[in-house]
LUMDOLO-376609 format. One line per field, with one value per atom (N, C-alpha, C): residue in one letter; x, y, z. Coordinates in Angstrom, 3 decimals. Layout:
N
residu = [A|...] .
u = [X|...] .
v = [Y|...] .
w = [Z|...] .
# end
This chain:
267
residu = [M|M|M|S|S|S|N|N|N|F|F|F|P|P|P|K|K|K|S|S|S|A|A|A|V|V|V|Y|Y|Y|K|K|K|S|S|S|L|L|L|I|I|I|V|V|V|P|P|P|L|L|L|I|I|I|V|V|V|V|V|V|C|C|C|T|T|T|F|F|F|F|F|F|Y|Y|Y|D|D|D|I|I|I|S|S|S|R|R|R|V|V|V|M|M|M|A|A|A|K|K|K|T|T|T|G|G|G|S|S|S|Q|Q|Q|G|G|G|E|E|E|I|I|I|G|G|G|M|M|M|S|S|S|A|A|A|I|I|I|P|P|P|V|V|V|L|L|L|C|C|C|Y|Y|Y|H|H|H|Q|Q|Q|V|V|V|R|R|R|N|N|N|W|W|W|K|K|K|S|S|S|A|A|A|D|D|D|S|S|S|K|K|K|S|S|S|D|D|D|R|R|R|I|I|I|Y|Y|Y|I|I|I|L|L|L|P|P|P|V|V|V|N|N|N|T|T|T|F|F|F|R|R|R|E|E|E|Q|Q|Q|I|I|I|K|K|K|S|S|S|L|L|L|R|R|R|N|N|N|N|N|N|G|G|G|Y|Y|Y|H|H|H|V|V|V|I|I|I|L|L|L|P|P|P|D|D|D|Q|Q|Q|L|L|L|V|V|V|D|D|D|Y|Y|Y|F|F|F|E|E|E|K|K|K|G|G|G|A|A|A|Q|Q|Q|L|L|L|P|P|P|E|E|E|H|H|H|P|P|P|V|V|V|L|L|L|L|L|L|T|T|T|F|F|F|D|D|D|D|D|D|G|G|G|T|T|T|E|E|E|S|S|S|Q|Q|Q|Y|Y|Y|L|L|L|N|N|N|A|A|A|L|L|L|P|P|P|E|E|E|L|L|L|D|D|D|A|A|A|A|A|A|D|D|D|F|F|F|K|K|K|A|A|A|V|V|V|F|F|F|F|F|F|I|I|I|M|M|M|T|T|T|A|A|A|V|V|V|L|L|L|D|D|D|H|H|H|S|S|S|P|P|P|F|F|F|M|M|M|S|S|S|R|R|R|N|N|N|E|E|E|V|V|V|V|V|V|D|D|D|L|L|L|S|S|S|R|R|R|R|R|R|G|G|G|H|H|H|I|I|I|I|I|I|A|A|A|C|C|C|H|H|H|T|T|T|W|W|W|D|D|D|H|H|H|H|H|H|S|S|S|V|V|V|K|K|K|G|G|G|Y|Y|Y|N|N|N|A|A|A|S|S|S|D|D|D|W|W|W|I|I|I|K|K|K|Q|Q|Q|V|V|V|K|K|K|L|L|L|P|P|P|R|R|R|E|E|E|E|E|E|L|L|L|E|E|E|R|R|R|I|I|I|I|I|I|G|G|G|K|K|K|S|S|S|V|V|V|K|K|K|Y|Y|Y|F|F|F|A|A|A|Y|Y|Y|P|P|P|Y|Y|Y|G|G|G|A|A|A|W|W|W|S|S|S|P|P|P|I|I|I|A|A|A|I|I|I|S|S|S|K|K|K|I|I|I|E|E|E|Q|Q|Q|L|L|L|G|G|G|F|F|F|T|T|T|A|A|A|A|A|A|F|F|F|Q|Q|Q|L|L|L|W|W|W|G|G|G|K|K|K|C|C|C|D|D|D|K|K|K|T|T|T|K|K|K|P|P|P|I|I|I|Y|Y|Y|T|T|T|I|I|I|R|R|R|R|R|R|I|I|I|L|L|L|V|V|V|S|S|S|G|G|G|Y|Y|Y|W|W|W|T|T|T|S|S|S|S|S|S|D|D|D|L|L|L|L|L|L|N|N|N|A|A|A|I|I|I|R|R|R|K|K|K|I|I|I|E|E|E|K|K|K] .
u = [110.680|109.635|110.205|111.491|112.059|111.663|111.276|111.179|109.842|108.802|107.336|106.886|106.066|105.742|104.429|104.785|103.473|102.668|103.282|101.892|101.094|101.343|100.364|99.291|99.885|98.568|97.773|98.338|97.493|96.545|96.934|95.986|94.988|95.362|94.283|93.356|93.936|93.166|92.095|92.867|92.200|90.867|91.461|90.487|89.110|89.269|87.745|87.142|87.808|87.413|86.693|87.145|86.441|84.994|85.005|83.340|82.721|83.102|82.729|82.001|82.975|82.565|81.514|81.521|80.603|79.328|79.177|78.019|77.244|78.223|78.086|77.240|77.856|77.546|75.924|75.051|73.800|72.955|73.744|72.992|72.810|73.887|73.958|72.709|71.847|70.873|69.554|69.613|68.345|68.545|69.908|70.184|69.659|69.229|68.776|67.289|66.648|65.040|64.790|66.040|66.026|66.239|66.100|66.363|65.523|65.929|65.030|65.241|64.380|64.340|65.649|66.454|67.897|68.771|68.755|69.564|69.571|68.155|68.133|68.612|68.467|69.070|70.471|71.393|72.526|73.074|72.196|72.455|72.221|71.545|70.788|71.890|72.992|74.168|75.199|75.377|75.980|77.534|77.915|79.239|79.773|80.949|81.496|82.805|82.997|84.195|84.827|85.929|86.871|88.109|88.470|89.818|91.056|91.323|92.152|91.591|92.354|92.414|93.285|93.325|94.301|93.523|94.197|93.678|93.918|92.800|92.791|94.128|94.419|95.566|95.123|95.773|95.208|95.120|96.045|95.964|94.831|94.076|93.080|91.873|91.433|89.977|89.104|87.817|86.558|86.044|86.508|86.180|87.060|88.288|89.655|88.894|88.321|88.119|86.744|86.122|85.053|85.534|86.816|87.237|88.263|88.677|89.819|89.056|89.111|88.276|89.520|89.200|90.008|90.071|91.056|91.391|90.439|89.977|89.173|87.798|87.408|86.048|85.921|87.005|87.299|87.009|87.853|87.758|86.308|85.712|84.092|83.486|83.620|82.705|83.006|84.203|84.126|83.583|83.722|83.418|81.815|81.346|79.698|79.368|80.053|79.698|79.559|80.515|80.583|79.736|79.472|78.382|76.989|76.640|75.317|75.155|76.162|75.733|76.083|76.846|77.174|78.412|78.523|79.310|79.924|81.317|81.966|82.296|81.956|81.925|83.101|83.502|84.508|83.878|84.554|83.814|83.348|84.122|83.648|82.434|82.130|80.774|79.609|79.858|78.849|78.573|79.636|79.367|78.535|78.894|78.029|76.644|76.425|75.183|74.494|74.922|74.430|73.975|75.032|75.034|74.189|74.308|73.933|73.045|72.589|71.767|72.483|73.527|74.275|74.077|73.980|73.681|74.745|74.355|75.055|74.644|75.742|75.386|74.505|73.768|72.770|73.657|73.220|73.575|74.956|75.126|76.520|76.860|78.355|78.841|80.239|80.336|81.733|82.385|83.593|84.505|85.378|85.709|86.695|87.530|88.448|89.545|90.120|90.018|90.446|91.751|92.487|93.807|95.147|95.087|96.069|97.092|96.427|97.229|97.971|98.947|99.673|98.972|97.939|97.363|96.188|95.752|94.937|95.660|96.958|97.881|98.315|98.595|99.178|98.200|96.770|95.896|94.428|94.038|93.126|93.198|94.382|94.582|94.563|95.166|94.963|93.662|92.819|91.460|90.793|90.921|90.369|90.955|92.360|92.725|91.781|91.967|91.153|89.970|89.148|87.646|87.691|88.739|88.932|88.062|88.300|87.605|88.648|88.152|88.895|88.248|89.284|88.509|89.241|88.742|89.370|90.161|91.250|92.024|92.336|91.749|92.015|93.067|94.134|95.465|95.722|96.352|96.848|98.332|98.674|100.318|101.228|100.760|101.803|102.444|101.885|102.322|102.967|102.839|103.431|105.059|105.310|106.673|106.724|105.663|105.873|105.122|105.427|104.721|103.815|102.505|101.947|101.297|101.911|100.933|101.836|101.261|101.582|102.905|103.532|104.855|104.398|105.106|104.820|104.666|105.744|105.631|104.553|103.987|102.908|101.606|101.474|100.413|100.716|101.945|102.136|101.472|101.875|101.466|99.986|99.170|97.987|97.399|97.818|97.282|97.477|98.657|99.145|98.039|97.540|96.688|95.412|95.043|93.779|92.951|93.460|92.814|92.943|91.935|91.880|92.409|93.606|94.114|93.389|92.914|92.428|92.802|92.366|93.003|92.190|92.873|92.301|92.918|93.530|94.040|95.663|96.237|97.943|97.953|97.205|97.085|95.795|94.909|93.542|92.823|93.194|92.316|91.239|90.223|88.724|88.826|88.109|87.973|87.229|86.431|85.768|86.410|87.556|88.433|89.619|89.347|90.547|90.460|91.459|91.770|92.605|92.575|93.091|94.623|95.341|96.465|96.357|95.485|95.208|94.714|93.782|93.583|94.595|95.584|96.836|97.473|97.785|98.652|97.858|96.650|95.912|95.306|95.022|94.220|95.010|95.445|95.803|97.148|98.167|99.588|99.638|98.625|98.540|98.244|97.144|96.532|97.824|98.537|99.331|100.500|101.080|101.975|101.290|100.363|99.782|99.617|99.429|99.440|100.871|101.859|103.239|103.750|103.233|103.463|102.855|101.638|101.112|100.960|101.465|101.524|100.060|98.959|97.545|96.792|95.741|95.016|94.409|94.140|93.519|92.095|91.039|89.702|88.656|89.094|88.163|88.795|87.873|88.287|87.223|88.053|87.134|87.302|86.294|86.398|86.937|88.007|88.271|87.116|86.727|85.518|84.306|84.330|83.195|82.466|83.408|82.769|82.862|81.900|81.791|81.136|81.366|80.285|80.161|79.312|79.054|80.366|81.002|82.248|83.284|83.490|84.265|84.044|82.647|82.062|82.486|82.338|82.902|84.276|85.064|86.436|87.047|86.363|86.675|86.189|85.269|84.696|85.596|86.168|86.857|88.137|88.873|90.020|90.033|88.838|88.486|88.393|88.054|87.442|86.220|86.201|85.089|83.722|84.287|83.169|84.036|83.199|83.693|82.692|83.332|82.658|82.659|81.509|81.568|81.155|80.455|80.130|78.545|77.841|76.611|75.675|76.235|75.576|74.455|73.658|72.931|73.834|73.005|73.595|73.329|74.321|73.995|72.981|72.080|70.816|71.352|72.286|72.493|73.663|74.648|75.700|75.780|74.945|74.861|76.142|76.799|77.644|79.131|79.188|80.250|80.043|79.118|78.701|78.090|78.734|78.251|78.321|77.263|77.318|78.201|78.536|79.157|78.833|78.803|78.674|80.001|79.994|81.266|81.225|81.944|81.849|82.774|81.710|82.389|83.183|84.122|85.101|84.263|82.921|82.458|81.204|81.012|80.047|80.570|79.642|79.552|79.138|79.502|78.832|77.559|76.910|75.323|74.930|75.639|75.591|75.703|76.892|77.408|76.000|75.668|74.537|73.211|73.151|71.787|71.985|73.034|73.284|73.116|73.659|73.692|72.398|71.634|70.161|69.416|69.546|68.788|69.005|70.148|70.585|69.848|69.539|69.239|67.733|66.973|65.590|65.203] .
v = [93.953|94.803|95.915|95.958|96.863|98.342|98.592|99.848|100.161|99.479|99.352|100.773|101.332|102.563|102.752|102.486|102.370|103.488|104.656|105.809|105.652|105.023|104.718|103.611|102.820|101.761|102.463|103.270|103.727|104.934|105.437|106.416|105.703|104.615|103.879|103.174|102.701|101.918|102.623|103.651|104.358|105.128|106.154|107.020|106.697|105.825|105.230|104.404|103.761|102.915|103.699|104.757|105.850|106.038|106.285|106.574|105.330|104.349|102.992|102.851|102.965|102.425|103.654|104.973|105.718|105.382|105.104|104.780|103.356|102.506|101.242|101.269|102.299|102.240|102.379|102.993|103.193|102.053|101.750|100.784|99.340|99.026|97.612|97.565|98.400|98.474|97.856|97.911|97.630|96.779|96.536|95.489|94.399|93.738|92.436|92.413|93.577|93.727|94.016|94.239|94.639|93.599|93.935|92.809|91.755|90.894|89.910|88.556|87.734|86.396|85.934|85.641|85.098|86.015|87.374|87.902|87.932|87.933|87.588|86.264|85.379|84.034|83.859|84.580|84.657|85.754|86.399|87.389|86.551|85.664|84.930|84.718|84.072|84.035|85.034|85.768|86.795|86.407|87.403|87.055|88.613|88.503|89.820|90.167|91.465|92.034|93.177|92.879|93.432|93.878|95.280|95.734|95.817|96.974|97.029|96.777|96.059|95.877|96.449|97.668|98.282|99.648|100.145|101.192|102.555|103.409|104.667|105.578|106.313|107.053|108.614|109.493|111.084|111.411|110.877|111.242|110.649|109.586|108.981|109.837|110.224|110.836|110.108|110.972|110.394|109.304|109.348|108.761|107.471|107.812|106.768|105.569|106.190|105.082|104.319|104.469|103.637|102.302|102.165|100.814|100.382|101.070|100.680|100.268|99.034|98.470|98.474|99.443|99.122|97.551|97.485|95.960|95.527|96.400|95.824|95.649|96.689|96.486|95.167|94.813|93.598|92.317|92.615|91.350|91.223|92.433|92.195|91.690|92.134|91.458|90.137|89.435|88.001|87.161|87.872|87.319|87.179|88.308|88.190|87.492|87.199|86.321|84.840|84.369|83.097|82.884|84.123|83.900|83.910|84.297|84.426|83.144|82.245|80.914|80.929|81.999|81.981|80.952|80.130|79.155|79.624|80.132|80.220|79.048|79.406|78.479|78.925|78.040|78.520|78.545|79.471|79.561|78.242|76.846|75.692|75.383|75.475|75.249|76.140|77.325|78.419|77.964|77.838|77.411|76.161|75.012|73.681|74.086|75.054|75.369|76.046|76.890|77.685|76.561|75.803|75.013|73.632|73.165|71.575|71.647|72.769|72.365|72.041|71.823|71.206|71.719|71.085|71.620|72.413|73.505|74.630|74.261|74.644|74.729|75.889|75.788|76.853|78.280|79.148|80.686|80.540|80.373|80.483|81.723|82.160|83.226|83.094|83.877|83.693|85.046|84.853|85.894|86.278|87.352|87.812|88.990|89.075|90.251|90.598|91.791|92.339|93.043|92.999|93.704|93.140|92.344|91.944|92.589|93.849|94.598|93.746|94.171|93.466|93.494|94.516|94.717|93.412|92.882|91.549|90.321|90.333|89.215|89.566|90.567|91.096|91.026|91.642|91.910|91.204|90.899|90.155|88.315|87.898|86.411|86.139|86.588|86.261|86.082|86.889|86.837|85.524|85.578|84.381|83.126|83.087|81.961|81.491|82.504|82.321|81.832|82.261|81.861|80.808|80.123|78.922|79.109|80.395|80.937|80.847|80.450|80.558|81.645|82.114|83.226|83.103|84.116|84.332|85.708|85.339|86.718|86.810|87.952|88.338|89.389|88.601|89.381|89.878|91.297|92.012|91.691|91.079|90.646|91.871|92.718|93.876|94.583|94.259|94.985|93.987|92.784|91.775|92.317|91.952|92.259|93.797|94.685|96.039|96.321|97.177|97.605|98.713|98.944|97.952|96.861|96.182|95.137|93.620|92.394|91.271|90.878|89.929|89.629|88.057|87.520|86.334|85.186|85.268|84.341|84.508|85.408|85.492|85.122|85.071|84.722|83.109|82.549|81.133|80.569|81.281|81.098|80.830|81.915|81.907|80.730|80.225|79.136|77.813|77.896|76.656|76.520|77.648|77.554|77.147|77.024|76.534|77.700|79.096|80.010|79.908|80.677|80.381|81.783|81.571|82.675|82.825|84.045|84.016|85.347|85.699|86.722|87.868|89.175|90.548|91.376|90.881|91.500|91.854|92.299|92.675|94.075|94.880|96.346|97.171|96.328|96.844|98.172|97.778|98.504|97.898|98.553|97.985|97.114|95.970|95.085|95.599|96.780|97.273|97.888|98.422|98.898|97.891|96.808|95.901|95.541|95.571|95.072|93.563|93.017|91.496|91.386|92.284|92.222|92.586|93.463|93.774|92.214|91.496|90.424|89.512|89.424|88.779|89.114|90.339|91.144|91.411|91.622|91.940|90.545|89.445|88.649|87.172|86.717|85.414|85.279|86.110|86.109|86.215|87.149|87.188|85.864|85.336|84.176|83.105|83.072|81.714|82.029|83.421|83.740|83.163|83.475|83.110|81.662|80.959|79.476|78.829|79.681|79.068|79.509|80.672|80.870|80.022|79.566|78.605|77.036|76.952|75.624|74.934|75.509|75.325|75.903|75.519|76.390|77.495|78.492|79.551|79.734|79.561|79.489|80.540|81.554|82.750|84.041|84.903|86.387|87.473|88.329|89.529|90.701|91.355|92.478|93.681|94.451|95.806|96.911|97.422|98.165|97.586|96.316|95.261|95.535|96.274|96.719|95.372|95.200|93.878|94.346|93.638|93.699|92.374|92.312|90.941|90.475|91.289|90.765|90.354|91.003|90.404|89.064|89.111|87.746|86.522|86.704|85.890|85.579|86.614|86.542|85.691|85.625|85.257|83.671|83.707|81.953|81.313|82.026|81.426|81.200|81.858|81.724|80.636|80.153|78.932|79.197|80.306|80.652|80.090|79.604|78.942|79.678|80.993|82.025|83.271|84.441|85.890|86.573|87.654|88.011|89.902|90.454|91.919|92.417|93.757|94.076|94.273|95.456|95.638|95.507|95.197|95.440|94.455|94.474|93.431|92.377|91.132|89.790|89.563|89.035|88.767|87.619|87.762|86.755|85.479|85.518|84.329|83.678|84.417|83.780|84.387|84.199|84.693|84.383|83.128|82.727|83.680|84.407|85.227|86.605|86.826|88.219|87.973|87.429|87.126|88.438|88.833|89.745|89.840|91.069|90.957|92.260|92.066|92.983|93.850|94.991|96.004|96.451|95.921|96.317|97.443|98.488|99.751|99.958|100.709|100.907|101.390|101.990|102.679|101.705|100.373|99.776|98.881|98.943|97.966|96.798|95.751|94.532|94.143|95.272|95.164|95.721|96.832|96.974|95.851|95.094|94.289|93.151|92.488|91.439|92.285|93.434|93.750|93.703|94.128|94.055|92.531|91.732|90.370|89.959|90.223|89.881|90.136|91.326|91.867|91.092|90.408|89.672|88.077|87.658|86.426|86.278|87.494|87.661|87.068] .
w = [72.982|73.644|74.368|74.796|75.579|75.064|73.673|73.187|73.081|73.503|73.320|73.902|73.099|73.526|74.496|75.845|76.581|76.733|76.364|76.319|75.156|74.345|73.209|73.453|74.414|74.855|75.984|76.724|77.748|77.120|76.124|75.513|74.742|74.025|73.330|74.219|75.305|76.245|77.153|77.909|79.078|78.672|77.785|77.592|77.025|76.064|75.447|76.471|77.383|78.407|79.378|79.814|80.583|80.195|78.924|78.334|78.475|78.114|78.016|79.485|80.661|82.154|82.386|82.224|82.841|82.128|80.678|80.222|80.687|81.044|81.667|82.976|83.687|85.078|85.288|84.347|84.287|83.509|82.482|81.668|82.132|83.167|83.509|84.126|85.086|85.836|85.148|83.704|83.162|81.800|81.746|80.576|80.333|81.527|81.743|81.452|81.239|80.879|79.498|78.753|77.410|76.341|74.931|73.942|73.544|72.768|72.293|73.235|73.124|73.954|73.805|72.872|72.637|73.482|73.366|74.057|75.551|75.913|77.539|78.041|77.161|77.393|77.702|76.605|76.621|77.971|78.592|79.619|81.109|80.965|82.263|83.275|82.827|83.559|83.903|85.217|85.490|84.903|84.261|84.123|84.468|85.373|85.863|85.329|85.244|84.295|85.348|85.566|86.378|85.661|86.049|85.566|86.648|87.165|87.853|89.325|90.362|91.478|92.304|92.955|93.681|94.474|95.449|96.043|95.187|95.303|94.492|94.834|93.778|94.117|94.139|94.624|94.426|93.080|91.978|90.756|89.849|90.597|89.893|89.695|88.433|88.534|89.028|89.224|89.214|88.263|87.018|85.902|85.941|86.301|86.429|87.449|88.489|89.654|89.506|88.280|87.915|87.512|86.988|86.834|87.447|88.727|89.735|91.022|91.294|92.459|93.644|94.616|95.879|96.381|97.018|97.291|98.271|99.473|100.361|99.848|98.709|98.347|97.323|96.764|96.044|96.967|98.069|99.163|99.350|99.839|100.392|99.302|97.944|97.195|96.839|96.917|96.691|97.910|99.186|100.404|100.391|99.543|99.734|98.631|97.500|96.610|97.203|98.006|98.583|99.403|100.386|101.589|100.960|100.079|99.377|98.517|98.400|97.619|96.312|95.991|94.249|94.090|93.220|92.673|91.534|91.236|90.236|89.143|87.965|87.129|86.028|85.005|83.894|82.650|81.703|80.295|79.682|79.702|79.352|79.700|81.029|81.675|81.089|80.786|80.230|78.979|78.058|76.932|76.662|77.535|77.429|78.039|78.912|79.346|78.095|77.615|76.334|75.280|74.810|73.678|73.728|75.074|75.245|76.185|76.843|78.017|79.139|79.515|80.542|81.827|83.043|84.302|84.768|85.516|86.048|87.652|88.595|90.094|90.182|91.469|91.913|92.008|91.423|91.526|90.898|89.761|89.021|88.664|88.554|88.195|87.661|86.316|85.939|86.054|86.658|87.189|85.866|85.231|84.258|84.669|84.011|84.297|83.011|82.777|81.388|81.716|80.411|80.020|80.733|81.685|82.298|83.175|83.872|84.832|85.837|86.309|87.645|88.833|89.097|90.394|90.161|89.134|89.117|89.856|89.508|89.916|91.464|91.746|93.290|94.000|93.886|94.616|94.469|93.194|93.111|93.640|93.037|93.033|94.488|95.396|96.651|97.432|96.787|97.298|96.738|95.398|94.464|95.400|95.767|96.449|97.512|98.506|99.653|99.686|98.526|98.280|97.520|96.883|96.216|94.758|94.305|93.154|91.789|90.732|89.504|88.657|87.762|86.965|85.520|84.660|83.069|83.063|82.722|82.343|80.980|80.490|78.980|79.168|78.351|78.410|76.995|77.147|75.897|75.949|74.858|74.705|74.313|73.798|73.589|75.003|76.058|77.290|78.384|77.972|78.824|79.232|80.403|80.940|81.344|81.039|81.221|82.322|83.346|84.282|83.962|84.237|85.265|84.905|84.065|83.461|84.035|83.824|84.137|83.315|84.035|83.456|82.677|81.738|81.352|82.245|83.212|84.305|85.282|85.265|86.090|85.480|83.975|83.382|83.412|83.487|83.518|84.702|85.926|86.848|87.355|86.799|86.829|86.124|84.890|84.297|84.852|85.920|86.506|87.651|88.256|89.426|88.894|87.621|87.110|86.701|86.432|85.993|84.295|83.793|82.288|81.609|80.669|80.092|78.579|78.396|77.004|76.363|75.275|74.028|74.380|74.331|74.389|73.474|72.483|71.327|71.618|70.728|71.075|71.779|71.575|72.001|72.219|72.356|72.701|71.663|70.357|69.352|68.852|68.951|68.591|67.310|67.442|66.158|64.976|65.222|64.183|63.149|63.127|62.120|61.409|61.901|61.438|59.948|59.398|57.876|58.146|56.971|57.138|57.851|57.737|58.359|59.909|59.994|61.828|62.481|61.737|62.309|62.574|61.980|62.216|63.243|63.351|64.323|65.618|65.571|66.849|67.641|66.540|67.063|67.038|65.827|65.419|66.191|66.077|66.631|68.018|68.552|70.232|70.620|70.093|70.634|70.488|69.567|69.488|70.308|70.743|71.595|73.107|73.327|74.826|74.691|73.595|73.806|73.844|73.404|73.702|75.289|75.771|76.926|78.186|77.883|78.934|78.470|77.146|76.793|76.827|76.592|76.667|75.300|74.874|73.923|74.613|73.712|74.085|73.210|73.894|73.385|73.446|74.008|74.301|74.117|73.847|73.284|73.949|74.251|74.544|73.864|73.366|72.231|73.155|72.692|73.139|73.426|74.634|74.843|74.783|74.544|74.514|73.039|71.920|70.798|69.637|68.956|67.996|66.767|65.836|64.653|64.049|63.139|62.288|61.601|61.266|60.485|61.560|62.617|63.598|64.294|64.311|64.811|63.742|62.530|61.596|61.651|61.688|61.716|63.121|64.449|65.446|65.418|64.733|64.719|63.604|62.544|61.694|62.280|63.260|63.947|64.908|65.007|65.777|67.362|67.937|69.043|69.601|70.639|71.353|71.454|72.120|72.340|72.687|72.662|72.550|73.594|74.355|75.257|75.048|75.135|75.070|76.458|76.276|77.581|77.732|77.470|77.443|76.353|75.310|74.007|73.747|72.725|72.280|71.769|72.002|71.465|69.941|69.266|67.954|67.817|67.005|67.123|66.338|65.410|64.805|65.631|66.179|66.811|68.168|69.200|70.298|71.350|70.936|71.703|71.666|70.296|70.336|70.608|71.454|72.138|73.248|74.155|75.599|76.291|77.224|77.878|79.221|79.525|80.978|81.823|82.972|83.918|84.532|83.870|84.321|85.657|86.543|87.917|88.266|88.622|89.084|90.176|90.559|91.700|92.648|92.481|93.307|94.025|93.388|93.862|95.215|95.986|97.399|96.873|97.833|97.850|97.477|98.181|97.798|96.401|95.983|94.473|93.586|93.778|92.896|92.911|94.077|94.311|93.600|93.741|93.160|91.439|91.092|89.712|88.992|90.111|89.544|89.499|90.614|90.610|89.711|88.919|87.857|86.639|86.766|85.573|85.557|87.006|87.133|87.018|87.081|87.002|85.816] .
# end
């Protein structure tokens, strides 16, 4: 991995993500009111999606900052969730609720982190620990042990602390363009690598950029994933468990903004 071309990952990851985040900033305010009844059902439990948790730098553009949450902002959001009676759940609980009607605690919320940046381990983890919150970390394996992403040891530590490690492909290329060999390189092998790293099954998947297709759902199901997560798009009507919606938390959001977005989902 020492010769991994990090610039290629940054280009493929960050530029499209800026477009995604900009669009989502507005659409997240109305997404709970659209779609079929099945789609609304799969969105009724708020699932939050975070990316980087670090203070803004002068080099960060306005678009960059949409998906970079300043540390104090993240701290206040976690405190606000706790103070307003939200109870963090894990994906197994969410799936059991959707598929079996299992009971959830009052005001449930699922926390997820995409890409596996080290800022999540260094800055988000202490705040999660302080609140006794657990989360799901969707990891790209191509960048493990390469700054500014997590190391394998940090991924192991997250798992040991009770957080869920999940798959986010090898290097964040959209699943919509995969051929047969891409499914092996981008999903099957990265999942197996994560399982070797943590010594546990990896059951959950997040689509890069939140983009999915019916073919992708079929492949993810064939590979044995329990569920898959997108961002704001419509849920698949036949396999909604493989297109679970998430609220992309903007770096510009205050705690009040976050609570307002969550409450729109809960209505």
